[in-house]
Structures are given as C-alpha cells and as structure tokens.
N, CA, C and O of each residue as an XYZ file, in Angstrom:
292
protein
N     -14.190     29.282    -13.337
C     -13.684     28.690    -14.212
C     -13.279     27.319    -12.939
O     -12.802     27.484    -11.816
N     -13.692     25.937    -13.650
C     -12.752     24.971    -12.710
C     -11.347     24.773    -12.995
O     -11.102     24.882    -14.196
N     -10.446     24.541    -12.334
C      -9.384     24.084    -12.056
C      -9.159     23.005    -13.143
O      -9.845     22.083    -13.586
N      -8.044     23.443    -13.368
C      -7.496     21.980    -14.922
C      -6.412     20.938    -13.883
O      -5.353     21.330    -13.392
N      -6.957     19.666    -13.737
C      -6.169     19.050    -13.178
C      -5.253     18.259    -14.117
O      -5.692     17.630    -15.080
N      -3.578     18.344    -13.690
C      -2.846     17.684    -14.591
C      -1.762     16.986    -13.827
O      -1.333     17.533    -12.812
N      -1.253     15.776    -14.232
C      -0.260     15.140    -14.037
C       1.025     14.740    -15.064
O       0.926     13.785    -15.834
N       2.028     15.429    -15.003
C       3.006     15.205    -16.247
C       3.674     13.174    -15.807
O       4.251     12.667    -14.846
N       3.371     12.873    -16.574
C       3.880     11.142    -16.302
C       5.257     11.173    -17.089
O       6.173     10.568    -16.531
N       5.520     11.737    -18.206
C       6.523     11.552    -18.614
C       7.362     13.197    -18.930
O       6.724     13.888    -19.725
N       8.588     13.804    -18.434
C       9.308     14.646    -19.279
C      10.036     14.386    -21.031
O      11.260     14.329    -20.913
N       9.807     14.302    -21.812
C      10.282     13.737    -22.619
C      11.706     14.638    -23.215
O      12.727     14.077    -23.611
N      11.509     16.127    -23.175
C      12.390     16.676    -23.533
C      12.147     18.298    -23.525
O      10.998     18.579    -23.181
N      12.911     19.334    -23.804
C      12.338     20.721    -23.723
C      13.726     21.272    -25.134
O      14.904     20.954    -25.299
N      12.844     22.130    -25.827
C      12.690     22.656    -27.117
C      13.528     23.823    -27.002
O      14.188     24.202    -27.970
N      13.546     24.272    -26.172
C      13.660     26.050    -26.101
C      13.018     26.744    -24.634
O      11.962     26.586    -24.021
N      14.309     27.638    -24.414
C      14.078     28.411    -22.839
C      13.665     29.976    -23.587
O      14.250     30.231    -24.640
N      12.915     30.748    -23.177
C      12.228     31.891    -23.377
C      13.353     32.888    -22.157
O      13.942     32.435    -21.176
N      13.347     34.018    -22.561
C      14.380     35.093    -21.847
C      13.877     35.501    -20.451
O      14.604     36.168    -19.715
N      12.246     34.987    -19.951
C      11.652     34.875    -18.761
C      11.952     33.734    -18.284
O      11.376     33.548    -17.212
N      12.908     32.486    -18.756
C      12.871     31.140    -17.793
C      11.836     30.230    -17.905
O      11.740     29.317    -17.084
N      10.856     30.388    -19.034
C       9.979     29.478    -19.394
C      10.534     28.378    -20.203
O      11.591     28.677    -20.759
N      10.200     27.460    -20.367
C      10.250     26.303    -21.248
C       9.409     25.798    -22.094
O       8.254     25.499    -21.790
N      10.120     25.598    -23.706
C       8.719     24.946    -24.691
C       9.025     23.197    -24.236
O      10.034     22.613    -24.633
N       8.199     22.674    -23.545
C       8.773     21.615    -23.327
C       7.570     20.430    -23.878
O       6.363     20.671    -23.904
N       8.239     19.038    -24.326
C       7.188     18.131    -25.017
C       6.948     17.252    -23.619
O       8.084     16.944    -23.261
N       6.194     16.825    -22.872
C       5.702     15.851    -21.802
C       4.662     14.918    -22.251
O       3.873     15.039    -23.188
N       4.825     13.864    -21.317
C       3.312     13.192    -21.687
C       2.426     13.345    -20.210
O       2.775     12.975    -19.090
N       1.511     13.836    -20.512
C       0.672     14.090    -19.444
C      -1.020     13.896    -19.937
O      -1.654     14.033    -20.983
N      -1.388     13.388    -18.134
C      -2.812     13.462    -17.915
C      -3.565     14.529    -17.444
O      -3.359     15.145    -16.399
N      -4.660     14.771    -18.455
C      -5.369     15.769    -17.920
C      -6.748     15.555    -17.271
O      -7.667     15.094    -17.948
N      -6.892     15.835    -16.145
C      -7.997     15.672    -15.259
C      -8.248     14.277    -15.653
O      -9.039     13.859    -16.498
N      -7.699     13.839    -15.138
C      -7.108     11.857    -14.881
C      -7.846     11.665    -15.789
O      -8.931     11.353    -15.299
N      -7.931     11.669    -17.523
C      -7.930     10.967    -18.560
C      -6.715     10.550    -19.219
O      -5.596     10.864    -18.813
N      -6.981      9.709    -20.429
C      -5.755      8.962    -20.643
C      -4.339      9.721    -20.728
O      -4.633     10.914    -20.805
N      -3.024      9.595    -20.748
C      -1.959     10.443    -21.146
C      -2.049     10.790    -22.332
O      -2.435     10.012    -23.204
N      -1.668     12.159    -22.587
C      -1.657     12.402    -24.071
C       0.237     13.232    -24.665
O       0.973     13.493    -23.713
N       0.578     13.421    -25.519
C       1.528     14.200    -25.517
C       1.477     15.786    -25.564
O       0.414     16.218    -26.010
N       2.050     16.367    -25.336
C       1.730     17.742    -24.954
C       3.118     18.291    -25.262
O       4.210     17.805    -24.964
N       2.740     19.781    -26.144
C       4.095     20.534    -26.272
C       3.260     21.914    -26.123
O       2.296     22.270    -26.800
N       3.980     22.695    -24.900
C       3.570     23.823    -24.833
C       4.973     24.711    -23.540
O       6.032     24.259    -23.105
N       4.339     25.956    -23.331
C       5.783     26.408    -22.545
C       5.523     26.348    -20.909
O       4.356     26.583    -20.597
N       6.330     26.102    -19.944
C       6.090     26.300    -18.379
C       6.771     27.202    -17.938
O       7.586     27.887    -18.556
N       6.431     27.264    -16.670
C       7.538     27.916    -15.723
C       8.648     27.239    -15.203
O       8.974     26.234    -15.834
N       9.269     27.508    -14.282
C      10.198     26.616    -13.975
C       9.648     25.431    -12.942
O      10.165     24.317    -12.858
N       8.755     25.785    -12.344
C       8.203     24.919    -10.856
C       6.896     23.887    -11.700
O       6.426     22.854    -11.222
N       6.502     24.524    -13.073
C       5.526     23.406    -13.843
C       4.226     23.925    -12.999
O       3.352     23.058    -12.987
N       3.886     25.066    -12.319
C       2.784     25.683    -11.930
C       1.766     26.420    -13.047
O       0.550     26.335    -13.219
N       2.874     27.219    -13.758
C       1.974     27.844    -14.713
C       2.270     27.788    -16.064
O       3.405     28.021    -16.478
N       1.081     27.419    -16.987
C       1.508     27.199    -18.252
C       1.040     28.024    -19.397
O      -0.001     28.636    -19.159
N       1.611     28.212    -20.723
C       1.471     28.739    -21.963
C      -0.156     27.611    -22.727
O      -0.738     26.584    -22.377
N      -0.259     28.428    -23.662
C      -1.227     27.663    -24.808
C      -0.217     26.680    -25.343
O       0.965     26.928    -25.577
N      -0.892     25.433    -25.518
C      -0.036     24.193    -26.286
C      -1.005     23.461    -26.848
O      -2.204     23.693    -26.693
N      -0.582     22.637    -27.457
C      -1.043     21.315    -28.057
C      -0.632     19.959    -27.824
O       0.510     19.541    -27.633
N      -2.077     19.122    -27.878
C      -1.721     18.534    -27.436
C      -2.336     16.758    -27.936
O      -3.546     16.532    -27.977
N      -1.488     15.869    -28.209
C      -1.752     14.932    -29.472
C      -2.046     13.837    -28.765
O      -2.057     13.813    -27.535
N      -2.347     12.700    -29.635
C      -2.268     11.377    -29.350
C      -1.593     10.726    -29.989
O      -1.400     10.953    -31.183
N      -1.017      9.661    -29.282
C       0.253      8.717    -29.784
C       0.018      8.726    -31.155
O       1.119      8.527    -31.669
N      -0.964      8.870    -32.170
C      -1.305      8.351    -33.392
C      -1.073      9.392    -34.151
O      -0.496      9.287    -35.234
N      -1.495     10.500    -33.670
C      -1.240     12.234    -34.024
C       0.437     12.491    -34.039
O       0.902     13.239    -34.899
N       1.186     11.935    -33.199
C       2.222     12.700    -32.761
C       2.917     11.353    -33.660
O       4.143     11.403    -33.770
N       2.304     10.321    -34.220
C       3.347      9.764    -35.264
C       3.339     10.237    -36.419
O       4.417     10.273    -37.012
N       2.107     10.750    -37.098
C       1.684     11.476    -38.141
C       2.373     12.649    -38.159
O       2.651     12.947    -39.321
N       2.788     13.485    -37.318
C       3.660     14.816    -37.184
C       5.223     14.159    -37.295
O       6.157     14.685    -37.901
N       5.259     13.117    -36.693
C       6.613     12.537    -37.355
C       7.004     12.030    -38.739
O       8.117     12.226    -39.227
N       6.288     11.549    -39.172
C       6.233     11.235    -40.773
C       6.482     12.724    -41.548
O       7.307     13.054    -42.400
N       5.380     13.485    -40.859
C       5.874     14.765    -41.597
C       6.736     15.701    -41.779
O       6.964     16.420    -42.752
N       7.399     15.596    -40.297
C       8.651     16.147    -40.211
C       9.349     15.318    -40.976
O       9.594     15.623    -42.143
N       9.690     14.370    -40.535
C      10.965     13.385    -41.828
C      10.673     13.679    -43.111
O      11.454     13.377    -44.013
N       9.741     14.179    -43.294
C       9.382     14.328    -45.032
C       9.956     15.916    -45.634
O      10.472     16.289    -46.687
N       9.553     16.591    -44.342
C      10.449     18.105    -44.875
C      12.099     18.089    -45.016
O      12.905     17.409    -44.381
N      12.318     18.993    -45.983
C      13.915     19.555    -46.100
C      14.027     20.518    -45.588
O      13.682     21.607    -46.046
N      14.607     20.283    -44.380
C      14.704     21.385    -43.288
C      16.553     21.147    -43.003
O      17.144     21.837    -42.172
C-alpha cells in the first residue's frame, strides 16, 4: 500500500481525548497534494498516526452545520 501524504493546513479544534491520549480533532488537511478539506478524526499526540475519519468539503461542512443547528440537543 502506498504512503498517504497529508499536510495539516489549519488546526481548528479538539472535541475529545481518549484514555490513550489520542484526540478527536477537526482540521483543514490537504491529502496527497490535493485541495484542502475539513477532516474529523482521531490523532496521536504527534500527528503521525491517525484513526478512521470523515473528510468534508466546505459545502458539506456548511450543510452539516445547518443540520446540527436544527437539532434540539
């Protein structure tokens, strides 16, 4: 399997931290030198290892924000 190249362009924030020290973070990331997208996933403290996550375009993030704003939580 080929290496995945990524560059964190902007760290937006952390949602939580696991008992093993990994943080669930929202970042703006460029994957394999492509246009940066918003990304939500678990990261180790050095940003060398990552868990599964979800990547969203700016439009998808706006739609998600609208959905969340409409929820009664």
